[in-house]
N, C-alpha and C positions, 0 to 999 in steps of 0.2 A: 339706198333709201325711197320711200313711195310718194307719189304724191302726196299724199295728206301731210306728212312728216317735211316732207320740204316747204309744204304751204306754212305751217306752225312756225317752222325756222325764219323765211323771212317776214311773218307778221313781229319775231321779234327784233329783229333788225331793221323796221320800220320801226317801232315802237323808239328804239334809240334814238332814230334820224327825228322825230319829233315833228313828222310832215302826217295830220291831221286827215286830207283828204288823199295821199298817195296810200295811209293806213284803212280807210274807207273801203279803196278799190282792192286792196288786199286781202281786208274782211270777205268781200263779196266776191271775188274770187275762189277762196276758199271754199265759201259756202256753195260754190258752185261744184267745187270738187268733190264737193262730198255729194252730193245728189249726184253725179257721173260715177263715183263709186258704187253707192246705194244700184243704181239703175243696172250698172254691169253685175250684179249680185244676183239682182233679179232677173237679166237675162240669163244668165249663165244657169241658173234655175229651173228656170222654163227651158232651155237646149235639154238639162240634164233628163226633164221628165218628157220632151217629147223623142228623145232618144230610148227612153223607157218605154213609149208607149209602141213606136215603131221594132223593139225587139219581142215585143207581147205580138204585135201583129203578124212578124214574122214568122211565129210558130205557133200561130192560131187557124183553125181548120173547122170548117164547119161540117157536121155528121149529126146522123137523126136529130136533127132540130135543134140543135145546141152547139156551142163551141168546144174544143177542147185546145189542151196545149201539146205540144208534142214535147216529149222528155224522151230524155236517153234510156229511161226503163217502159217507155211506150207511150203515155197517155196521160194527162191529167183533165180535171174536170167530171162534171160537165159543166159549163157557166151559161149566164144568162144573152143569148142573144139581141137582145129589149137593153139590158144594161149596157153593153159592150159598143153596140152599134149605135146612141144612144147620148151617153155620157162614158164612154171610154171607162168605165170599170168592169175589170172580172168581177163577178158575182156570184159564187159558187150557189147550184142549183139544190136543193135540199132532198134526202130522198122522202117520198110520203110509207106511211106504213106498206104499201101496195109498192115492191122493191124496185117495179120498173119504171117508176114514176117518180117525175122530179116538179120541184115548186123554188119559184125565187122569193126568201122574202124580201125581197124590197116591191115586189107587185104582189105577195100574198097571194091570193088565190084565182086570180086576175088570169096567171099562166100557169099551165103545167103542158109538162112533155113524159111520153112513154118514148125512155129508152131501151131498145134491145140487145 
């Protein structure tokens, strides 16, 4: 049985006792328990997100002015250095009509890379 279920059971018992002050305190306790559970969930999400970023960072290499991710088949990319360094977002660079040139869709024509 979880904290919230236990709190609900206690509220029902206190209602039967008919002690208003105790009932108010139990409701306050239940509200605090809900806040703690919600904060716990948010922290777990944050930890998961940070672990994902660490996994990516461990596979990330800087080469030819771009970031690449090591894969079992070789590498994947290229990815924008500005987007990763600034926002920790992997944004794939888009090829231009000239096959060896790439640009970031986030930055449009501000940045261009030549990959050999």
